[in-house]
C-alpha positions in Angstrom: 132.0 204.8 227.3 133.9 201.6 226.5 136.7 203.5 224.8 137.6 205.1 228.2 137.9 201.9 230.1 141.1 199.9 230.7 141.0 196.3 229.6 140.9 194.9 233.1 138.0 197.2 234.0 136.2 196.3 230.8 136.4 192.5 231.5 134.8 193.1 234.9 132.1 195.3 233.3 131.1 192.7 230.7 131.8 189.7 232.9 134.1 187.8 230.5 137.5 186.0 230.5 140.3 187.6 228.5 141.8 184.2 227.6 138.9 181.8 227.4 136.0 184.0 226.6 132.5 183.1 227.7 131.3 179.6 228.6 128.6 178.1 226.4 126.1 178.2 229.2 126.7 181.9 229.9 126.5 182.7 226.2 123.1 180.9 225.9 121.8 182.7 229.0 122.9 186.1 227.6 121.3 185.3 224.2 118.0 185.0 225.9 118.6 188.2 227.9 119.9 190.5 225.1 118.3 188.8 222.1 119.8 188.0 218.7 122.4 190.2 217.1 119.9 191.3 214.5 118.0 194.5 213.5 114.4 195.1 214.1 112.3 195.8 211.0 109.6 198.4 210.6 106.3 196.9 209.6 105.7 197.5 205.9 102.3 198.6 204.5 100.4 196.0 202.5 99.3 196.7 198.9 95.7 197.2 200.1 96.8 199.7 202.7 98.8 201.6 200.0 95.8 201.6 197.7 93.4 202.8 200.4 95.8 205.6 201.4 95.5 206.9 197.9 91.8 207.5 198.5 92.4 209.8 201.5 92.1 213.1 199.8 89.5 215.9 199.9 89.1 215.8 196.1 88.4 212.1 196.2 85.8 212.4 199.0 83.8 214.9 196.9 84.0 212.7 193.8 82.7 209.8 195.9 79.7 211.9 196.8 79.2 212.7 193.1 79.3 209.0 192.4 76.6 208.2 195.0 74.3 211.0 193.7 74.8 209.9 190.1 73.8 206.3 190.9 70.8 207.4 192.9 69.7 209.5 189.9 70.6 206.6 187.5 73.2 208.6 185.7 75.4 205.5 185.4 77.7 206.7 182.7 78.7 209.7 184.8 79.2 207.5 187.8 81.4 205.0 185.8 83.7 207.7 184.5 84.1 209.3 188.0 84.9 205.9 189.6 87.5 205.2 186.8 89.2 208.5 187.7 89.3 207.7 191.4 90.7 204.2 191.0 93.3 205.3 188.4 94.7 207.9 190.9 94.7 205.3 193.7 96.5 202.7 191.6 99.2 205.2 190.5 99.8 206.1 194.1 100.0 202.4 195.1 102.6 201.7 192.4 104.8 204.5 193.6 104.5 203.6 197.3 105.0 199.9 196.7 108.7 200.7 195.9 109.1 200.2 199.6 112.1 201.3 201.6 114.9 198.6 201.6 117.2 200.4 204.0 117.0 197.9 206.8 117.3 195.0 204.5 120.5 196.5 203.2 121.7 197.1 206.7 121.1 193.4 207.5 123.3 192.5 204.5 126.1 194.5 206.0 126.2 192.3 209.1 128.7 189.6 209.1 127.1 186.2 208.7 129.7 184.4 210.8 132.1 185.3 213.6 135.3 183.6 214.9 134.9 183.4 218.7 136.6 181.8 221.6 134.2 180.1 224.0 135.2 177.6 226.7 138.8 178.4 225.7 138.2 176.9 222.2 138.1 178.8 218.9 135.0 178.2 216.9 133.0 179.9 214.1 129.4 180.7 214.9 126.6 182.6 213.1 127.0 186.3 214.0 123.4 186.6 215.1 124.3 184.4 218.1 126.9 186.8 219.4 126.3 188.3 222.9 128.0 191.0 225.0 131.1 189.5 226.5 132.0 187.2 223.6 135.7 187.1 222.7 135.9 187.7 218.9 139.1 187.0 216.8 139.8 189.3 213.9 142.0 188.9 210.8 142.4 190.6 207.4 139.2 190.3 205.2 136.8 189.7 208.1 133.7 191.8 208.6 133.4 193.1 212.2 130.3 191.1 213.5 129.3 193.4 216.4 130.6 196.5 218.3 133.9 195.4 219.9 136.3 196.9 222.5 139.7 195.7 221.2 141.9 193.9 223.7 144.7 193.0 221.3 145.9 194.6 218.0 148.8 193.6 215.8 149.2 196.1 212.9 145.4 196.2 212.9 143.8 198.5 210.3 140.1 198.7 209.9 138.2 200.2 206.9 135.6 202.5 208.4 134.8 204.9 205.5 131.2 203.7 205.2 130.5 204.4 208.9 132.7 207.4 209.7 133.7 208.9 206.4 137.4 208.4 207.1 139.1 208.2 203.7 141.8 205.7 204.7 141.8 202.6 207.0 142.2 203.5 210.6 145.2 202.1 212.6 143.8 200.5 215.7 145.4 200.4 219.1 144.0 198.2 221.8 146.0 200.0 224.5 144.6 203.4 223.5 142.5 205.1 226.2 140.2 208.1 225.5 140.2 210.8 228.2 136.5 211.6 227.5 133.9 211.1 224.9 135.6 211.3 221.4 134.1 211.2 217.9 133.5 207.7 216.4 136.5 207.9 214.1 138.9 208.7 216.9 138.0 205.7 219.1 141.2 203.7 218.2 140.4 200.9 220.7 137.0 200.2 219.2 135.7 198.2 216.2 132.2 198.6 214.8 129.7 196.3 213.2 129.8 196.3 209.3 133.4 197.7 209.1 136.1 195.4 207.7 139.6 194.4 208.7 142.0 195.8 206.0 145.3 194.7 207.5 146.7 192.8 210.5 144.9 190.9 213.2 143.4 191.4 216.7 141.0 190.4 219.4 138.0 192.2 220.8 135.2 191.8 223.4 131.6 192.3 222.2 130.2 195.3 224.0 127.0 195.9 221.9 124.9 193.8 219.6 121.9 194.3 217.3 120.0 197.6 217.6 122.4 198.8 220.3 125.4 198.9 217.9 126.4 202.1 216.1 124.9 200.7 212.9 121.8 199.7 214.9 121.4 203.3 216.0 121.4 204.3 212.4 118.8 201.6 211.6 116.7 203.0 214.5 117.0 206.6 213.1 115.9 205.3 209.7 113.0 203.5 211.2 111.8 206.5 213.2 112.2 209.0 210.4 109.0 210.4 209.0 108.4 210.8 205.3 107.3 214.4 205.1 105.2 215.8 202.2 107.1 217.9 199.6 106.2 221.5 199.0 104.1 220.6 195.9 102.3 217.9 197.8 101.5 220.4 200.5 100.3 222.9 197.9 98.1 220.4 196.1 96.7 219.2 199.4 95.8 222.7 200.4 94.3 223.3 197.0 92.2 220.1 197.3 90.8 221.4 200.6 90.0 224.8 199.1 88.3 223.3 196.0 86.4 220.9 198.4 85.1 223.9 200.4 84.3 225.7 197.1 82.4 222.7 195.8 80.3 222.4 198.9 79.7 226.1 199.1 78.6 226.2 195.4 76.2 223.4 195.9 74.7 225.0 199.0 74.4 228.3 197.2 72.9 226.5 194.2 70.2 224.9 196.3 69.4 228.3 197.8 69.0 229.8 194.4 66.8 226.7 193.4 64.5 227.2 196.3 64.1 230.9 195.5 63.5 230.1 191.8 61.1 227.2 192.6 63.1 224.8 190.4 62.7 221.0 190.2 64.6 219.3 193.1 65.9 216.4 190.9 67.1 218.8 188.2 69.0 220.8 190.8 70.6 217.6 192.2 71.9 216.8 188.7 73.1 220.4 188.3 74.8 220.2 191.8 76.7 217.0 190.6 77.8 218.9 187.5 79.1 221.8 189.7 80.9 219.5 192.1 82.6 217.8 189.1 83.4 221.2 187.6 85.0 222.4 190.9 87.4 219.4 191.0 90.1 219.1 188.3 90.0 215.3 188.1 92.9 215.2 185.7 95.2 217.2 188.0 96.6 214.4 190.2 97.2 212.2 187.2 98.8 215.1 185.2 101.1 216.0 188.0 102.1 212.4 188.6 102.7 211.7 184.9 104.7 215.0 184.5 106.9 214.0 187.4 107.3 210.5 185.9 108.3 211.9 182.5 110.7 214.2 184.4 112.2 211.1 186.0 112.8 209.7 182.5 114.5 212.9 181.4 116.7 212.9 184.5 118.1 209.5 183.6 119.9 211.3 180.8 121.7 213.4 183.4 122.8 210.3 185.3 120.1 210.6 188.0 117.8 207.8 189.2 114.8 209.2 191.1 113.4 206.7 193.6 110.5 208.9 194.7 108.5 211.1 192.2 108.0 214.1 194.5 111.8 214.4 194.8 111.9 215.8 191.3 109.7 218.8 192.3 111.6 219.3 195.6 114.8 219.8 193.7 113.5 223.1 192.4 113.4 224.7 195.8 116.6 223.3 197.2 118.6 226.2 198.8 121.3 224.2 200.7 123.2 221.2 199.4 124.9 219.3 202.3 127.5 217.0 200.8 129.7 214.3 202.2 133.4 214.8 201.3 134.8 211.4 200.7 133.7 209.9 197.4 131.3 212.7 196.7 133.2 216.0 196.5 136.4 214.0 196.3 137.5 211.0 194.2 137.7 208.5 197.1 141.2 207.7 195.9 144.4 208.8 197.7 146.6 210.6 195.2 150.2 211.9 195.5 150.0 215.6 194.6 153.3 217.1 196.0 156.9 215.9 196.2 159.8 217.3 198.2 163.1 216.6 196.5 166.5 218.3 196.4 165.3 221.0 198.8 162.3 221.9 196.6 158.6 221.3 196.9 157.1 220.6 193.5 153.9 219.1 192.0 153.9 215.4 191.5 153.1 215.9 187.9 156.3 217.8 187.4 158.8 215.1 188.2 161.6 214.1 185.8 161.2 210.4 185.1 164.9 209.8 184.8 166.3 212.1 187.5 163.7 211.1 190.1 163.6 207.4 189.2 165.2 206.3 192.5 162.5 208.2 194.5 159.7 206.8 192.5 161.0 203.2 192.4 161.8 203.3 196.2 158.3 204.3 197.1 156.8 201.6 194.7 159.1 198.8 196.0 158.5 199.7 199.7 154.8 198.7 199.6 152.7 195.6 200.1 149.9 196.8 197.9 149.3 195.6 194.3 147.4 196.6 191.2 146.8 193.8 188.7 144.2 193.6 186.0 142.3 196.5 187.5 142.2 194.9 190.9 143.5 197.2 193.6 144.5 195.4 196.8 146.1 197.0 199.8 146.2 200.2 201.9 145.0 203.3 200.0 148.2 205.2 200.9 150.3 202.5 199.3 148.0 202.3 196.3 148.6 206.0 195.8 152.4 205.3 195.6 151.8 202.6 193.0 149.7 205.1 191.0 152.6 207.5 191.1 154.8 204.8 189.7 152.4 204.0 187.0 152.2 207.6 186.1 155.9 207.5 185.3 155.9 204.0 183.7 157.3 202.4 186.9 155.0 199.5 187.5 155.6 197.4 190.6 155.6 194.0 188.9 158.2 195.2 186.4 160.5 196.8 189.0 160.3 193.7 191.3 161.7 191.6 188.4 164.8 193.8 188.5 164.9 194.2 192.3 163.4 191.2 194.0 162.6 191.5 197.7 165.0 189.5 199.9 164.2 190.8 203.4 161.8 193.2 205.1 160.7 194.7 208.4 156.9 195.3 208.3 155.2 198.5 209.4 154.1 198.8 213.0 152.4 201.7 214.9 155.3 202.1 217.3 158.1 202.6 214.8 155.8 204.2 212.1 158.2 202.9 209.5 158.5 200.0 207.0 161.6 198.6 205.3 162.1 196.3 202.3 165.5 195.0 201.1 166.1 194.2 197.4 168.8 192.4 195.4 169.8 194.4 192.3 172.4 193.9 189.6 174.6 196.4 191.3 174.2 195.0 194.8 171.7 195.2 197.7 169.5 198.2 198.3 167.0 198.8 201.1 164.2 201.3 201.1 162.5 202.7 204.2 159.3 204.7 204.2 157.4 206.2 207.1 156.7 209.3 209.3 159.0 212.2 208.6 159.9 213.0 212.3 160.8 209.4 213.0 162.8 209.0 209.7 164.9 212.1 209.9 166.4 211.1 213.2 167.7 207.9 211.6 169.3 209.6 208.6 173.0 210.4 208.6 173.2 211.2 204.9 171.1 212.9 202.2 170.7 212.5 198.4 170.9 215.9 196.7 170.9 216.1 192.9 172.1 212.6 192.6 175.0 213.0 195.0 175.1 211.6 198.5 176.6 213.7 201.3 176.4 214.1 205.1 173.0 215.5 206.2 173.2 218.8 208.1 170.9 220.5 210.7 170.0 223.0 208.0 169.0 220.0 205.7 166.8 218.6 208.5 165.1 222.0 209.0 164.4 222.3 205.3 162.9 218.8 205.2 160.7 219.5 208.2 159.6 222.8 206.7 158.7 221.0 203.5 156.7 218.4 205.4 155.0 221.3 207.3 154.1 223.0 204.1 152.5 219.9 202.8 150.7 219.4 206.1 149.3 222.9 205.8 147.7 221.7 202.5 146.2 218.8 204.5 148.4 216.3 202.7 149.4 213.1 204.3 153.2 213.1 204.3 155.5 210.1 203.8 159.3 210.2 203.9 161.6 207.8 201.9 165.2 206.8 202.8 167.6 204.2 201.5 170.6 202.1 202.4 173.1 200.2 200.3 174.9 196.9 200.8 173.0 195.9 204.0 170.6 193.0 203.9 169.6 193.2 207.6 166.7 195.6 207.2 168.0 197.7 210.1 166.7 201.2 210.1 169.8 203.2 211.1 172.4 205.3 209.2 169.9 205.9 206.4 170.2 208.1 203.3 167.3 210.6 203.0 165.8 210.6 199.5 162.6 212.7 199.6 159.0 213.3 200.7 155.6 212.8 199.1 152.3 214.4 200.1 149.0 212.8 199.2 145.4 213.5 199.6 142.0 212.3 198.4 141.7 215.1 195.7 138.5 217.0 194.8 136.6 215.9 191.7 137.6 218.3 188.9 134.0 219.1 188.0 132.9 219.7 191.6 134.5 223.2 191.7 132.4 224.4 188.7 129.3 222.9 190.2 129.9 224.8 193.5 130.2 228.1 191.5 127.0 227.5 189.5 125.3 226.8 192.8 126.5 230.2 194.1 125.1 231.9 191.0 121.8 230.1 191.7 121.8 231.2 195.4 122.3 227.6 196.5 124.7 227.1 199.5 127.1 224.2 199.4 128.0 222.7 202.8 130.6 219.9 203.4 129.7 217.4 206.1 132.4 214.7 206.7 133.8 212.3 209.2 137.4 213.3 208.2 139.7 215.6 210.1 139.0 219.3 210.1 142.3 220.4 208.4 141.7 218.0 205.5 138.1 219.0 205.2 138.9 222.7 205.2 141.7 222.3 202.6 139.3 220.6 200.2 136.5 223.0 201.0 138.8 226.0 200.3 140.0 224.5 197.1 136.4 224.0 195.9 135.2 227.5 197.0 132.9 226.2 199.7 134.7 227.9 202.6 137.1 230.8 202.8 138.2 230.9 206.5 138.6 228.4 209.3 135.9 230.3 211.2 133.5 228.6 208.8 134.5 225.2 210.1 133.3 223.2 213.2 133.9 219.7 214.6 131.5 217.1 215.8 133.0 217.4 219.3 132.0 221.1 219.3 128.5 220.3 218.1 128.1 217.7 220.9 128.5 220.6 223.4 125.7 222.5 221.8 121.9 222.3 222.0 119.9 221.9 218.8 118.8 225.5 219.2 122.4 226.7 219.4 123.2 224.7 216.3 120.2 226.3 214.6 121.7 229.7 215.3 125.2 228.8 214.3 124.7 227.0 210.9 124.1 230.1 208.7 127.8 231.1 209.2 129.2 227.5 208.9 130.2 225.7 205.7 132.4 222.8 206.9 131.4 220.2 209.5 134.3 217.8 210.3 134.7 214.7 212.4 131.0 214.3 212.7 128.8 211.4 213.8 125.6 210.2 212.1 123.6 212.0 214.9 125.5 215.2 214.2 124.6 215.0 210.5 120.9 214.7 211.3 121.2 217.7 213.7 123.0 219.8 211.0 120.3 219.0 208.4 117.5 219.8 210.9 119.3 223.0 211.7 119.3 224.2 208.1 115.7 223.2 207.8 114.9 225.1 210.9 116.3 228.2 209.2 113.7 227.9 206.4 115.9 226.1 203.9 115.0 223.2 201.7 117.9 220.8 202.2 119.5 218.3 199.9 121.9 215.8 201.6 124.4 213.8 199.5 126.4 210.8 200.7 127.5 207.3 200.1 128.1 205.6 203.4 126.0 203.9 206.0 126.7 206.9 208.3 125.0 209.1 205.8 121.7 207.1 205.8 119.9 208.9 208.7 120.7 212.4 207.3 119.7 211.3 203.8 116.3 210.4 205.3 116.1 213.6 207.4 116.8 215.9 204.5 114.1 217.2 202.2 115.8 215.2 199.5 118.5 212.6 200.0 121.0 211.9 197.2 123.1 208.8 197.2 126.1 207.8 195.1 125.3 205.0 192.7 128.8 203.5 192.2 130.5 203.9 195.6 127.3 204.2 197.6 126.3 201.5 200.0 123.0 199.8 199.6 121.9 201.4 202.9 122.6 204.9 201.5 120.7 204.1 198.3 117.8 202.7 200.2 117.5 205.8 202.4 117.9 208.3 199.5 115.3 209.9 197.2 117.7 210.0 194.3 120.8 208.1 193.2 123.6 209.6 191.0 124.7 206.9 188.6 128.0 208.6 187.9 128.9 209.6 191.5 129.5 213.1 190.2 128.8 216.0 192.5 128.2 218.1 189.4 125.3 215.9 188.4 123.4 217.3 191.4 123.6 220.8 189.8 122.1 219.4 186.6 119.4 217.6 188.6 118.5 220.7 190.5 118.3 222.6 187.2 116.0 219.9 185.8 114.0 220.0 189.0 113.4 223.7 188.8 112.2 223.4 185.2 109.9 220.6 186.0 108.3 222.5 188.8 107.9 225.5 186.6 106.2 223.3 184.0 104.0 221.7 186.6 102.9 225.2 187.8 102.0 226.1 184.2 99.9 222.8 184.0 98.2 223.6 187.3 97.3 227.2 186.4 96.0 226.0 183.0 93.8 223.3 184.5 92.5 225.6 187.3 91.7 228.4 184.9 89.9 225.9 182.7 87.9 224.5 185.6 87.1 228.0 186.9 85.7 228.7 183.4 83.4 225.7 183.8 82.4 226.7 187.3 81.6 230.3 186.3 79.7 229.1 183.2 77.5 226.8 185.3 77.0 229.1 188.3 76.2 232.2 186.3 73.7 230.4 184.0 71.8 228.9 187.0 71.8 232.2 189.0 70.3 234.2 186.1 67.7 231.6 185.6 68.9 229.6 182.6 69.2 225.8 182.2 72.6 224.1 183.0 74.9 224.8 180.0 76.9 221.6 180.6 76.1 218.0 181.7 78.4 216.3 184.2 79.6 214.0 181.5 80.6 217.0 179.3 82.7 218.4 182.1 84.3 215.1 182.8 85.2 214.7 179.1 86.8 218.1 179.0 88.7 217.7 182.3 90.0 214.2 181.4 90.5 214.4 177.7 90.6 217.9 176.3 92.4 219.4 179.4 94.7 216.5 180.4 96.6 216.1 177.1 97.5 219.8 176.8 98.2 219.8 180.6 100.7 217.0 180.0 102.2 218.9 177.1 102.8 221.9 179.3 104.4 219.6 181.9 107.1 218.5 179.4 107.7 221.9 177.9 111.3 223.0 177.1 113.3 224.4 180.0 114.4 227.9 180.8 118.1 228.3 180.1 118.4 231.2 182.6 116.7 229.3 185.5 120.0 228.6 187.3 120.6 232.3 187.6 117.5 232.7 189.7 117.2 232.2 193.4 115.5 229.0 194.7 111.8 229.0 194.9 110.5 230.0 198.4 109.3 226.7 199.9 106.3 228.6 201.3 105.4 230.0 197.9 102.0 228.8 196.8 101.0 227.9 193.3 99.4 231.2 192.7 102.5 233.3 193.5 103.8 235.7 190.9 100.4 236.6 189.5 99.1 233.0 189.3 95.8 233.9 190.9 95.2 236.8 188.5 96.1 234.6 185.6 93.7 231.8 186.7 90.9 234.2 187.4 91.2 236.3 184.2 91.5 233.3 181.8 88.7 231.6 183.7 86.4 234.6 183.1 87.4 234.7 179.4 86.5 231.0 179.0 83.3 231.4 180.9 82.2 234.4 178.9 82.7 232.8 175.5 81.1 229.5 176.7 78.0 231.3 177.9 77.9 233.3 174.6 78.0 230.0 172.7 75.3 228.6 175.0 72.8 231.4 174.2 73.9 231.8 170.6 71.1 229.7 169.0 68.1 231.1 170.9 69.4 234.7 170.5 69.6 234.1 166.8 66.0 232.9 166.7 64.8 235.9 168.8 66.6 238.3 166.5 65.1 236.7 163.4 61.6 236.7 164.9 62.0 240.3 166.2 61.4 239.3 169.8 63.1 240.9 172.8 66.4 239.3 173.8 65.7 238.5 177.5 66.6 235.7 179.9 62.9 234.6 180.1 62.6 234.4 176.3 65.9 232.5 176.0 64.8 230.1 178.7 61.5 229.6 177.1 63.1 228.5 173.9 65.4 226.2 175.9 62.4 224.2 177.2 62.5 222.5 173.8 64.6 219.3 174.1 66.2 219.8 170.6 67.1 223.4 171.4 68.7 222.7 174.8 70.7 219.9 173.3 72.0 222.3 170.6 72.8 225.0 173.1 74.7 222.6 175.3 76.5 221.2 172.3 77.7 224.8 171.4 78.8 225.4 175.0 80.5 222.0 175.2 82.4 222.5 172.0 83.4 226.1 172.7 84.6 225.1 176.2 86.7 222.2 174.9 88.3 224.1 171.9 88.9 227.3 173.9 90.9 225.3 176.5 93.2 223.9 173.7 94.0 227.5 172.6 94.4 228.5 176.2 97.1 225.8 176.6 99.1 227.2 173.7 99.3 230.6 175.3 100.1 229.2 178.8 103.5 228.0 177.4 104.9 231.4 178.0 102.9 234.3 179.4 105.7 236.8 178.6 106.0 236.1 174.9 103.6 236.3 172.0 102.3 233.0 170.6 103.3 234.2 167.2 107.0 234.4 168.4 107.1 231.0 170.1 108.8 228.1 168.5 105.9 225.6 168.7 107.9 222.8 167.3 110.0 222.9 170.5 107.0 221.2 172.1 105.8 218.6 169.7 103.6 217.1 172.3 101.6 220.3 172.5 101.1 220.3 168.8 100.0 216.7 169.0 97.8 217.3 172.0 96.1 220.2 170.3 95.1 218.2 167.2 94.1 215.1 169.1 91.9 217.2 171.4 90.4 218.9 168.4 89.7 215.6 166.7 88.2 214.1 169.9 86.0 217.1 170.3 84.8 216.7 166.7 84.1 213.0 167.4 81.5 213.7 170.1 79.4 215.7 167.7 79.9 213.6 164.6 80.0 209.9 165.6 76.4 208.6 166.2 77.0 206.4 169.3 79.1 209.3 171.0 76.4 211.8 170.1 73.9 209.5 171.9 76.2 209.0 174.9 77.0 212.7 175.3 73.6 214.1 174.4 75.0 216.3 171.6 73.8 217.2 168.1 75.7 217.3 164.8 77.3 220.5 163.7 77.7 221.9 160.2 81.1 223.2 158.9 79.9 226.8 159.2 78.9 226.2 162.9 82.4 224.6 163.5 84.1 227.6 162.0 82.1 230.1 164.0 82.6 228.2 167.3 86.3 227.8 166.6 86.7 231.5 165.9 85.0 232.3 169.2 87.2 229.7 171.0 90.3 231.6 170.0 89.5 234.3 172.6 92.1 233.1 175.1 94.8 233.6 172.5 93.9 237.2 171.9 93.6 237.8 175.6 97.1 236.3 176.0 98.4 238.7 173.4 96.8 241.6 175.2 98.5 240.6 178.5 101.9 240.3 176.7 101.5 243.8 175.2 100.6 245.3 178.5 103.6 243.7 180.2 106.0 245.0 177.5 104.6 248.5 177.8 105.0 248.5 181.5 108.7 247.4 181.1 109.2 250.3 178.7 107.6 252.6 181.2 104.7 253.5 178.9 
């Protein structure tokens, strides 16, 4: 709105004086009315709130019920183990959540601490938080803009706005500019915004917005209001927890029904119900998933990725759209001369002849105010690009200036669009003028062609304009160079045309290959930038992101559309140019509305809301602002777009491994449930105690589960389509795998349970029946032995089950088991721990087991290998199906 108002109209609107500014009294009054020029903070959770939130889970509620029952029944060891599990999970969750968002704090750092203002006609410096609408602010090079300003004076004023708008070069401001209607942020040439910085010149502006009403404040508000949504895996595990909760309650109810029918002891059935509830809940699952994700985070450090939020690792596996900022992400954020027009020809800048084109290179280097010394780059990016061109051909500015010291100059201004410097050389005075081609060509009367100076013709001028047009078609920023000899006045008439250069912020070399890999992986790359549409399309076409201009759209066009219309349009769009922070959020939401899992990359303040809105936000670690990093889920330490591809590949493998871990744990737990339920239903004693099940779930299961979670990756995974975000953990035959292996484990565990009484019945010639088996189990020694056999078989069989779960499409005898040393270690540790509870006296007492002989161990181990043989049978069946047998 303010960009459309004339200065006189503006002064009436804000009630200020153009010369003297506000009075102190009026400023004090407005400060009370509008409040301080600060951001509002979102209330952060306390550590206690974070800890308690970790207890809000269906699995946890059931375990609490099991704790209460265990205490009532004086089963204190069981209760202690369950409580330890509950608190361990809650503490892990608290640690992760305590890495609280720092976005607003980073935004506060961007605010200027002090502002130079004029009040009561006097210039003074005040804390920026005391600024109010109507204040007259003075601007000079190096100053941070302290609030949103409508400029009322500008003298060669350039403001660096890349962090806010994505503009790759400082914007030339013009206080006299008037917008006809609402225009994008980057095109408001008479406005200056909080957190941007003055790169060149000076000016004055009237404060029009402060605090949360500024453009940066709006971003802070969007960050504040954003909701952290659960990732697909979190949703799947949440759903699984509810299903298992319902299952546990259903089993307990069914069990009591059976108990009433069988006339069993009520206390005994309560103990059995606790065991069933524990069996239904894979206590180690949350810890295994969390640890696997944490280990994945460690691995991702090696591919230059810092993960701020653990679930982001899993989300990467289902990303189907990568929305990327252009400046500094897909491009190098460094203006570079790529084309040169000289002697009537357009050539690559890398093809110049150092000797023949020395005058052109030296002229552009000398006619700059930028400098590069000891790695410090000072000045306008356009001029720095010219110095880089000189350095490329061993023409450093400091060396040339020793030979051609500057003796006069006429600085650049927005009206002339030219700059002239005059130098004293050994052979006399020489002046160089650089600027806009159309302005320069009218002032040239001669032209330098192949080292010879002659009169410029209309045909020469046409060729020059055609060369400039060709470079503009490539979205290059074009500068012309002319010279003049023996004139120290710096007048810009009767010039000799030398040549043109075209520059652009070039794509990162590795980004093109990353885009191609994404295409092979059915991941769409989309460019979202605050830069101009022609520049954006040129880069996008070069990278293979877009092929036609029909795939491009501007922020102004988006502003004319409803969110529903944007949702319908985005499937055919690949480039979004000249967009605002609000536009970026709308684009991300549109892709998500089309069923995509969206990754958003960026480095500027303007990217922060969309980084938060995306399923996974990725910030640049080197060039990224603290605001972008604070809003992101991941940070790329090398600012390399190609690293995103590696991160997605890692994410896919991590999810695949987590799924293997989940299916392994669930099949194991199903085996426990079936073992318990079948035994009770047929009239037998409980084959397992609650402490047995907890031991298996937390020790024997968890270690192999972790080993599966860090298994080696699939080299072909980036040739597959992204995982459907709606896909559940049982997709692709997961339910059948869980059920079948659960049945196998339950079968051999029940066989182990009845092994001892069946042997006695066979030796004594008695009938093998449920009643006879149960009668023998009434003996305390016998039931302890039976439970020990079942407990041992259950634990060992799950170790073998884990080995097969590594790859359900390959024989275990063809796997390279040394690829996963953790699995080898987990197997042997699990085996040793299982031996310990039957051989160490105090553990025998705690677990209610009996000692086993070597022969018994060999027999039970042989029985426990059943999951391996079942795995081999499945692999054989799959291979035969593929062959059509």
